[in-house]
C-alpha positions as a Markdown table, in Angstrom:
| # | Residue | x | y | z |
|---|---|---|---|---|
| 1 | Met | 177.3 | 136.1 | 17.7 |
| 2 | Lys | 174.3 | 135.0 | 19.6 |
| 3 | Asn | 171.1 | 134.4 | 17.6 |
| 4 | Ile | 167.5 | 135.2 | 18.6 |
| 5 | Ile | 164.4 | 133.9 | 16.9 |
| 6 | Leu | 161.3 | 136.0 | 17.7 |
| 7 | Phe | 157.9 | 134.4 | 18.0 |
| 8 | Ala | 154.9 | 136.8 | 17.8 |
| 9 | Ser | 151.2 | 136.5 | 17.1 |
| 10 | Gly | 149.9 | 140.1 | 16.8 |
| 11 | Asn | 150.7 | 143.7 | 16.6 |
| 12 | Gly | 154.4 | 143.2 | 17.2 |
| 13 | Ser | 155.4 | 146.2 | 19.4 |
| 14 | Asn | 157.6 | 144.0 | 21.6 |
| 15 | Ala | 159.2 | 142.3 | 18.5 |
| 16 | Glu | 159.9 | 145.7 | 16.9 |
| 17 | Asn | 161.4 | 147.0 | 20.1 |
| 18 | Ile | 163.7 | 143.9 | 20.4 |
| 19 | Cys | 164.8 | 144.3 | 16.7 |
| 20 | Lys | 165.6 | 147.9 | 17.3 |
| 21 | Tyr | 167.5 | 147.3 | 20.5 |
| 22 | Phe | 169.7 | 144.6 | 18.9 |
| 23 | Gln | 170.0 | 146.2 | 15.4 |
| 24 | His | 173.6 | 147.3 | 15.8 |
| 25 | His | 174.6 | 145.0 | 18.8 |
| 26 | Ser | 178.1 | 143.6 | 18.6 |
| 27 | Gln | 177.2 | 140.2 | 20.1 |
| 28 | Ile | 173.5 | 139.5 | 19.6 |
| 29 | Lys | 171.4 | 139.4 | 16.4 |
| 30 | Val | 167.7 | 138.8 | 15.7 |
| 31 | Val | 167.8 | 136.3 | 12.8 |
| 32 | Ala | 164.2 | 135.4 | 12.2 |
| 33 | Leu | 160.5 | 135.9 | 13.1 |
| 34 | Ile | 158.0 | 133.2 | 13.4 |
| 35 | Cys | 154.3 | 134.2 | 13.3 |
| 36 | Asn | 151.2 | 132.1 | 13.5 |
| 37 | Lys | 148.7 | 134.7 | 12.3 |
| 38 | Glu | 148.3 | 135.8 | 8.7 |
| 39 | Gly | 148.2 | 139.6 | 8.3 |
| 40 | Ala | 149.5 | 140.2 | 11.8 |
| 41 | Gly | 150.9 | 143.7 | 12.4 |
| 42 | Val | 154.3 | 142.3 | 13.4 |
| 43 | Phe | 155.2 | 141.6 | 9.7 |
| 44 | Glu | 155.1 | 145.3 | 8.9 |
| 45 | Arg | 156.9 | 146.3 | 12.1 |
| 46 | Val | 159.9 | 144.1 | 11.5 |
| 47 | Lys | 160.2 | 144.8 | 7.8 |
| 48 | Pro | 162.7 | 147.7 | 8.3 |
| 49 | Tyr | 165.1 | 145.3 | 10.0 |
| 50 | Gly | 165.3 | 142.9 | 7.1 |
| 51 | Ile | 164.9 | 139.7 | 9.1 |
| 52 | Pro | 163.4 | 136.6 | 7.5 |
| 53 | Thr | 159.8 | 136.0 | 8.5 |
| 54 | His | 157.9 | 132.8 | 8.5 |
| 55 | Leu | 154.1 | 132.3 | 8.7 |
| 56 | Val | 153.4 | 128.9 | 10.3 |
| 57 | Ser | 150.1 | 127.2 | 10.9 |
| 58 | Lys | 149.2 | 125.5 | 14.2 |
| 59 | Lys | 149.5 | 122.2 | 12.3 |
| 60 | Gln | 153.1 | 123.1 | 11.0 |
| 61 | Leu | 154.1 | 124.1 | 14.5 |
| 62 | Gln | 152.9 | 120.7 | 15.9 |
| 63 | Asp | 154.9 | 118.9 | 13.2 |
| 64 | Ser | 158.3 | 118.6 | 15.0 |
| 65 | Ala | 160.3 | 117.4 | 11.9 |
| 66 | Tyr | 158.9 | 120.3 | 9.8 |
| 67 | Phe | 159.3 | 123.0 | 12.4 |
| 68 | Leu | 162.8 | 122.0 | 13.7 |
| 69 | Asn | 164.0 | 121.8 | 10.1 |
| 70 | Leu | 162.5 | 125.3 | 9.4 |
| 71 | Ile | 164.4 | 126.9 | 12.3 |
| 72 | Ala | 167.6 | 124.8 | 12.4 |
| 73 | Pro | 169.5 | 127.0 | 9.8 |
| 74 | Tyr | 169.2 | 130.0 | 12.2 |
| 75 | Asn | 171.3 | 128.4 | 14.9 |
| 76 | Ala | 169.2 | 130.0 | 17.6 |
| 77 | Asp | 170.7 | 130.5 | 21.0 |
| 78 | Leu | 167.4 | 131.9 | 22.4 |
| 79 | Leu | 163.7 | 131.7 | 21.3 |
| 80 | Val | 161.9 | 134.8 | 22.4 |
| 81 | Leu | 158.1 | 134.9 | 22.8 |
| 82 | Ala | 157.1 | 138.5 | 22.2 |
| 83 | Gly | 153.3 | 138.4 | 22.2 |
| 84 | Trp | 153.1 | 134.7 | 21.1 |
| 85 | Leu | 149.7 | 133.3 | 22.0 |
| 86 | Leu | 150.0 | 129.6 | 21.4 |
| 87 | Leu | 151.3 | 127.0 | 23.8 |
| 88 | Val | 154.8 | 126.0 | 22.9 |
| 89 | Pro | 154.8 | 122.3 | 21.9 |
| 90 | His | 156.5 | 119.9 | 24.2 |
| 91 | Tyr | 159.1 | 118.8 | 21.6 |
| 92 | Leu | 160.2 | 122.4 | 21.2 |
| 93 | Val | 160.5 | 123.0 | 25.0 |
| 94 | Asn | 162.5 | 119.9 | 25.3 |
| 95 | His | 164.7 | 120.7 | 22.3 |
| 96 | Tyr | 165.4 | 124.2 | 23.5 |
| 97 | Glu | 165.4 | 123.6 | 27.2 |
| 98 | Gln | 166.1 | 126.8 | 29.2 |
| 99 | Lys | 166.4 | 128.6 | 25.8 |
| 100 | Ile | 162.9 | 129.9 | 25.4 |
| 101 | Val | 161.8 | 133.1 | 27.2 |
| 102 | Asn | 158.4 | 134.8 | 27.5 |
| 103 | Val | 157.2 | 138.1 | 28.8 |
| 104 | His | 153.9 | 138.1 | 30.7 |
| 105 | Pro | 151.9 | 141.2 | 31.6 |
| 106 | Ser | 151.4 | 140.5 | 35.3 |
| 107 | Leu | 153.4 | 139.6 | 38.4 |
| 108 | Leu | 153.2 | 135.8 | 38.1 |
| 109 | Pro | 151.9 | 133.6 | 39.5 |
| 110 | Lys | 149.0 | 136.1 | 39.7 |
| 111 | Phe | 146.9 | 136.3 | 36.5 |
| 112 | Gly | 148.7 | 133.7 | 34.4 |
| 113 | Gly | 147.5 | 130.6 | 32.6 |
| 114 | Lys | 145.5 | 129.7 | 29.5 |
| 115 | Gly | 143.6 | 132.6 | 28.1 |
| 116 | Met | 145.4 | 135.2 | 30.2 |
| 117 | Tyr | 147.1 | 137.5 | 27.8 |
| 118 | Gly | 146.8 | 141.2 | 26.9 |
| 119 | His | 143.6 | 143.0 | 27.9 |
| 120 | His | 142.3 | 139.8 | 29.7 |
| 121 | Val | 145.2 | 140.2 | 32.2 |
| 122 | His | 144.7 | 143.9 | 32.6 |
| 123 | Glu | 140.9 | 143.4 | 33.1 |
| 124 | Ala | 141.6 | 140.8 | 35.8 |
| 125 | Val | 144.1 | 143.1 | 37.5 |
| 126 | Lys | 141.6 | 145.9 | 37.6 |
| 127 | Glu | 138.8 | 143.7 | 38.8 |
| 128 | Ala | 140.9 | 142.4 | 41.6 |
| 129 | Asn | 141.6 | 146.0 | 42.7 |
| 130 | Glu | 145.4 | 145.4 | 42.7 |
| 131 | Ser | 147.6 | 148.2 | 44.1 |
| 132 | Glu | 150.4 | 147.1 | 41.8 |
| 133 | Thr | 151.1 | 145.0 | 38.8 |
| 134 | Gly | 154.0 | 144.5 | 36.5 |
| 135 | Ile | 155.7 | 142.1 | 34.1 |
| 136 | Ser | 157.3 | 138.7 | 34.5 |
| 137 | Ile | 160.0 | 137.5 | 32.2 |
| 138 | His | 160.2 | 133.7 | 32.6 |
| 139 | Trp | 161.6 | 130.5 | 31.1 |
| 140 | Val | 159.0 | 128.6 | 29.1 |
| 141 | Asn | 158.0 | 125.1 | 30.2 |
| 142 | Gln | 155.2 | 122.7 | 29.3 |
| 143 | His | 152.5 | 124.9 | 30.8 |
| 144 | Phe | 151.3 | 128.5 | 30.2 |
| 145 | Asp | 153.1 | 131.0 | 32.4 |
| 146 | Glu | 154.5 | 128.4 | 34.9 |
| 147 | Gly | 158.2 | 128.5 | 34.0 |
| 148 | Glu | 160.9 | 129.7 | 36.4 |
| 149 | Ile | 160.8 | 133.5 | 36.7 |
| 150 | Ile | 163.9 | 135.3 | 35.5 |
| 151 | Tyr | 163.0 | 138.9 | 36.2 |
| 152 | Gln | 160.0 | 140.9 | 37.4 |
| 153 | Ala | 159.4 | 144.7 | 37.3 |
| 154 | Lys | 156.5 | 146.4 | 39.1 |
| 155 | Thr | 154.4 | 149.5 | 38.7 |
| 156 | Gln | 152.0 | 151.1 | 41.1 |
| 157 | Leu | 148.3 | 151.3 | 40.3 |
| 158 | Ser | 145.7 | 153.8 | 41.5 |
| 159 | Ala | 142.0 | 153.2 | 41.9 |
| 160 | Glu | 141.5 | 155.7 | 39.0 |
| 161 | Asp | 143.6 | 153.6 | 36.5 |
| 162 | Asn | 141.4 | 151.9 | 33.9 |
| 163 | Val | 142.3 | 148.9 | 31.7 |
| 164 | Glu | 143.9 | 151.2 | 29.1 |
| 165 | Asp | 146.0 | 152.9 | 31.8 |
| 166 | Ile | 147.2 | 149.6 | 33.1 |
| 167 | Ala | 148.1 | 148.5 | 29.5 |
| 168 | Lys | 150.2 | 151.6 | 29.0 |
| 169 | Lys | 152.1 | 151.1 | 32.2 |
| 170 | Ile | 152.8 | 147.5 | 31.3 |
| 171 | Ala | 154.0 | 148.5 | 27.8 |
| 172 | Val | 156.5 | 150.9 | 29.3 |
| 173 | Leu | 157.9 | 148.2 | 31.6 |
| 174 | Glu | 158.1 | 145.7 | 28.6 |
| 175 | Met | 159.9 | 148.2 | 26.4 |
| 176 | Ala | 162.4 | 149.2 | 29.0 |
| 177 | Asn | 163.1 | 145.7 | 30.4 |
| 178 | Phe | 162.6 | 142.9 | 28.0 |
| 179 | Pro | 165.5 | 143.6 | 25.6 |
| 180 | Lys | 167.9 | 144.2 | 28.5 |
| 181 | Val | 166.9 | 140.9 | 30.2 |
| 182 | Ile | 167.4 | 139.1 | 26.9 |
| 183 | Glu | 170.8 | 140.7 | 26.5 |
| 184 | Ser | 171.8 | 139.7 | 30.1 |
| 185 | Ile | 170.8 | 136.1 | 29.4 |
| 186 | Leu | 172.8 | 135.9 | 26.3 |
| 187 | Thr | 175.9 | 137.7 | 27.6 |
| 188 | Arg | 176.2 | 136.2 | 31.1 |
| 189 | Asn | 179.3 | 134.2 | 31.9 |
| 190 | Gly | 180.2 | 134.2 | 28.2 |
| 191 | Ser | 177.5 | 131.5 | 27.7 |
């Protein structure tokens, strides 16, 4: 069995979708959720799946001994950032090299970097009058949104699309593609 730990900071629609996708999977299991925001919607969304949840402060996340001890019992094969807004600490990137994935709501390298998440990305896409946008699923490295791209999916935009329309199109792509890409990473070549 391959184990996933989800990292989320907010509402949790992606985290819930991933839990649902792998709920009865024969090879992959979501074993825990890490969240850095008290009262985040993700806690309620994952409750029906019975996975352990952990609220961690920024200070606890920066404490390598504390955090690695916290997640070690889960024997994670993959850490999945599903709406996680903090920069992943260097020690964690090094410890889980090529084992941390993120989904970003644009076609990287466009509209990535510090502060570029959620509606900030959609607003920038609209302001730039882009004719298409999409999602990028990528490995996490020491910098925001700069890791090697694993998969991208595109959607067309029209001049009439507003920020909310763009957000809805991105959500559709995330829901359809993120769990499948996670599955392919964990089942390829029997790795």
